[in-house]
C-alpha positions in Angstrom: -7.0 68.6 69.5 -3.6 67.8 68.2 -4.0 64.2 69.5 -6.7 64.1 67.0 -5.2 66.2 64.4 -1.9 63.4 64.3 -4.3 60.6 64.3 -6.0 62.1 61.3 -2.6 63.1 59.9 -1.6 59.2 60.5 -4.8 57.9 58.8 -4.1 60.3 56.0 -0.8 59.0 55.3 -1.9 55.4 56.0 -4.5 55.6 53.5 -1.7 57.1 50.8 0.1 54.1 51.8 -2.6 51.6 50.7 -3.7 53.3 48.0 -0.2 53.7 46.8 -0.1 49.5 47.3 -3.1 49.1 45.7 -2.5 50.7 42.9 1.2 49.0 42.5 -1.1 45.5 42.8 -3.3 46.7 40.0 -0.5 47.8 37.9 1.5 44.8 38.4 -2.1 42.3 38.1 -2.4 44.0 34.8 0.8 43.9 33.7 0.3 40.2 34.2 -3.0 39.9 32.5 -1.1 41.7 29.7 1.5 39.5 29.2 -0.7 36.4 29.2 -3.1 37.9 26.6 -0.1 38.6 24.5 1.1 34.8 25.0 -2.3 33.5 24.1 -2.8 35.5 21.4 0.9 34.7 19.9 -0.1 30.8 20.4 -3.6 31.5 18.8 -1.8 33.1 15.5 0.8 29.9 15.6 -1.7 27.7 15.8 -3.5 29.4 13.2 -0.7 29.8 10.6 -0.1 25.7 11.3 -4.3 25.2 10.6 -3.4 27.1 7.6 -0.5 25.2 6.3 -2.2 22.2 6.9 -5.1 23.3 5.0 -3.2 24.5 2.2 -1.3 20.9 2.1 -4.8 19.3 2.2 -6.1 21.3 -0.5 -2.9 20.3 -2.8 -3.2 16.7 -2.4 -6.7 16.9 -3.1 -5.6 19.2 -6.3 -3.3 16.3 -7.3 -5.8 13.6 -6.9 -8.4 15.0 -9.1 -5.4 15.6 -11.4 -5.1 12.0 -11.6 -8.5 11.1 -11.6 -8.8 11.4 -15.4 -5.6 9.3 -15.9 -6.7 6.7 -13.6 -9.9 6.2 -14.8 -9.0 6.1 -18.3 -6.7 3.1 -17.2 -9.4 1.8 -15.2 -11.8 2.0 -18.5 -8.9 0.4 -20.5 -7.9 -2.7 -18.0 -11.9 -2.7 -18.0 -12.3 -3.1 -21.9 -9.2 -5.7 -21.8 -10.4 -8.1 -19.3 -13.9 -8.0 -21.1 -12.0 -8.7 -24.3 -9.7 -11.6 -22.4 -13.3 -12.8 -21.4 -14.9 -13.0 -24.7 -11.8 -14.5 -26.3 -12.0 -17.4 -23.3 -15.6 -18.0 -24.2 -14.8 -17.8 -27.5 -12.4 -20.6 -27.2 -14.4 -22.5 -25.0 -17.4 -22.8 -27.1 -15.4 -23.8 -30.3 -14.9 -27.6 -31.6 -11.7 -29.2 -30.3 -8.4 -28.8 -33.0 -7.3 -32.1 -32.1 -8.1 -35.7 -33.3 -11.4 -37.3 -31.4 -10.2 -40.2 -29.2 -11.1 -43.2 -30.9 -12.5 -46.3 -28.6 -10.4 -48.9 -27.5 -10.9 -52.1 -26.2 -13.8 -52.0 -23.6 -15.0 -48.5 -24.3 -11.6 -46.6 -23.1 -10.4 -44.2 -24.8 -6.8 -44.7 -26.2 -4.1 -42.4 -24.8 -2.6 -39.7 -26.8 -0.1 -38.7 -24.5 1.8 -41.5 -22.3 5.5 -41.8 -20.8 6.5 -45.1 -22.0 9.5 -46.7 -23.4 9.2 -44.7 -26.6 10.1 -41.4 -24.5 13.6 -42.4 -23.8 13.3 -40.5 -19.9 15.0 -42.2 -17.4 12.5 -44.7 -15.6 14.5 -44.2 -12.2 15.0 -41.0 -11.2 18.1 -39.6 -9.5 18.2 -38.9 -5.8 20.3 -35.9 -5.1 22.4 -36.2 -1.8 22.8 -33.7 0.5 26.3 -32.5 -0.8 24.6 -31.9 -4.3 25.4 -35.0 -6.1 23.5 -38.0 -7.2 24.1 -41.7 -6.9 23.8 -41.7 -11.1 24.6 -37.8 -11.8 26.7 -38.6 -14.8 24.3 -41.5 -15.9 21.5 -39.3 -15.4 22.7 -35.9 -17.4 23.7 -38.0 -20.0 20.2 -39.7 -20.1 18.4 -36.5 -20.2 20.1 -35.2 -22.8 19.1 -37.8 -25.3 15.2 -37.8 -24.1 12.7 -35.9 -25.3 11.7 -32.2 -23.6 8.3 -33.2 -22.5 7.4 -29.7 -21.1 8.6 -28.4 -24.3 6.5 -30.7 -26.2 3.2 -30.3 -24.3 4.1 -26.3 -24.6 4.5 -26.4 -28.3 1.5 -28.3 -28.6 -0.9 -25.9 -26.4 0.6 -23.3 -28.8 -0.6 -24.8 -31.7 -3.8 -25.3 -30.9 -4.5 -21.5 -29.9 
């Protein structure tokens, strides 16, 4: 009987040790689970805060675009009116008779050239060839001839402006 009591006592001690071990293991697992839950909660809170910041930025951007929209629409309407006005002016100019004198028929049915470049234009007939060093063969002669000649592009511009 003493031996049975010793075995029962050893079993009780072993069960008590096992219960203590299981409790400490459960407490450790519970602590780890609580730490994981807290970490997930913190990450979730951080992500929610970031999402809220992003949503606020998007909302501010949308509001800014909505504030600009009336001005942009007004500018587009003004631009469209200007383009339509230009189209009307071009149509009127195309439909109006020419203000220039009609060309007279020359020999053989060809029109007489109103603009030509000949001896009376006083432009140099030989164009200067510019060399790689920037100086031409007839640089001084060509410059003198250019200053004596008629400014043909300027003449065409004046005629064009006169016809508007």
